[in-house]
C-alpha positions in Angstrom: 19.0 -29.2 -73.2 20.1 -31.4 -76.2 19.5 -35.5 -75.6 21.8 -37.5 -77.9 21.4 -40.9 -77.5 20.2 -43.9 -74.8 22.4 -45.0 -72.4 20.2 -47.9 -70.8 16.6 -49.5 -70.4 15.2 -51.7 -68.1 13.6 -54.9 -68.8 11.7 -57.1 -65.9 11.9 -61.2 -66.4 10.1 -64.5 -65.6 13.7 -66.4 -66.1 16.8 -65.2 -65.6 18.6 -67.7 -67.6 16.0 -67.9 -70.5 16.5 -64.3 -70.3 20.2 -64.6 -70.9 19.7 -67.4 -73.3 17.9 -65.0 -75.6 19.8 -62.4 -76.0 23.9 -63.6 -75.5 22.8 -66.7 -77.2 20.3 -65.0 -80.5 20.6 -61.7 -80.3 25.0 -61.9 -79.3 24.5 -59.6 -76.6 27.3 -59.4 -73.8 25.7 -61.0 -70.2 27.9 -59.0 -67.4 26.6 -59.7 -63.7 27.9 -56.8 -61.3 27.3 -57.2 -57.7 24.2 -58.7 -57.9 23.1 -56.5 -61.2 22.7 -58.2 -64.2 23.3 -56.2 -67.6 23.3 -56.8 -71.3 25.9 -55.2 -73.4 25.6 -54.0 -76.6 28.0 -51.0 -78.6 28.0 -48.1 -75.6 24.5 -49.2 -74.7 23.3 -51.8 -72.3 19.8 -52.8 -71.1 19.2 -53.5 -67.9 17.9 -56.6 -66.3 15.8 -57.1 -63.2 14.3 -60.3 -61.9 10.9 -59.0 -60.2 9.3 -55.8 -60.7 10.3 -53.1 -58.8 14.3 -54.9 -58.1 16.2 -51.3 -57.4 14.5 -48.0 -56.7 13.6 -45.7 -57.9 11.6 -48.1 -60.7 9.1 -47.2 -63.2 5.4 -47.1 -61.9 3.9 -50.1 -63.5 7.0 -52.5 -63.9 6.1 -55.7 -65.3 7.5 -58.5 -67.5 6.5 -58.5 -70.9 5.3 -55.2 -71.5 7.9 -53.6 -73.3 8.1 -52.7 -77.2 12.1 -51.4 -78.5 14.0 -51.8 -81.4 17.3 -52.1 -82.0 20.0 -51.8 -84.6 21.4 -53.9 -86.4 25.0 -53.9 -89.3 27.2 -56.0 -91.2 24.6 -58.2 -93.2 21.5 -57.9 -95.7 18.4 -58.1 -93.5 17.7 -61.4 -95.5 20.8 -62.7 -93.8 20.0 -61.9 -90.4 17.2 -63.5 -90.8 18.5 -66.8 -91.7 20.9 -66.0 -88.8 18.0 -65.8 -85.9 16.5 -68.8 -87.8 19.3 -70.9 -87.6 19.9 -70.1 -84.0 16.3 -71.3 -83.0 15.0 -67.8 -83.2 11.0 -67.5 -84.1 10.5 -64.3 -86.2 7.0 -62.9 -85.4 7.1 -60.2 -88.8 9.5 -59.3 -91.1 11.6 -58.6 -93.5 9.4 -55.9 -93.5 9.9 -52.0 -94.4 10.1 -49.4 -91.6 10.9 -45.9 -90.9 13.3 -45.2 -87.8 14.8 -42.4 -86.0 17.5 -42.6 -88.3 15.6 -43.2 -91.6 14.4 -46.0 -93.9 15.4 -49.5 -92.8 14.7 -53.2 -93.2 13.3 -54.7 -89.8 12.7 -58.0 -88.3 9.9 -58.7 -85.7 10.4 -62.1 -82.6 9.4 -62.1 -79.1 12.1 -62.5 -75.8 10.9 -65.3 -73.5 8.9 -63.1 -71.5 7.0 -61.9 -74.7 8.8 -58.2 -75.5 8.6 -57.5 -78.5 12.0 -56.6 -80.0 12.4 -55.1 -83.5 15.8 -55.6 -85.4 16.8 -53.2 -87.5 18.8 -53.5 -90.4 19.8 -50.5 -92.2 22.4 -50.3 -95.6 24.1 -47.5 -94.3 24.1 -46.9 -91.3 24.5 -43.8 -89.9 26.9 -42.5 -86.9 24.7 -39.5 -85.6 20.9 -40.0 -84.7 18.7 -37.0 -84.9 17.4 -35.5 -81.7 13.4 -35.7 -82.3 
């Protein structure tokens, strides 16, 4: 077996409207609702949004709002320009711009929290690579 990428992950939210406003309005992800199931799409991946713990089976052993910590890779501008853009949209930056080492190597990161308290790291790489290392 060789795992090559992430298809999706699930976040539980206590307030769907605020969640969508953050990910769509601040981060620019596309909100999609199909058959009553909400997701946020970007690139070839998505984040599924559940409005209550255990909304669709099977589910994690202890699903809860605000328990996630993840990193999304950004392209197209410098990390400082990204920070300025986020602040102009009203985002509260928790930390950054700071150097980090992600799965693809060295990057500059900015940390913020979504409305549920999940820690969202936005990583910017000067030269984005098209293939990820398998760890």
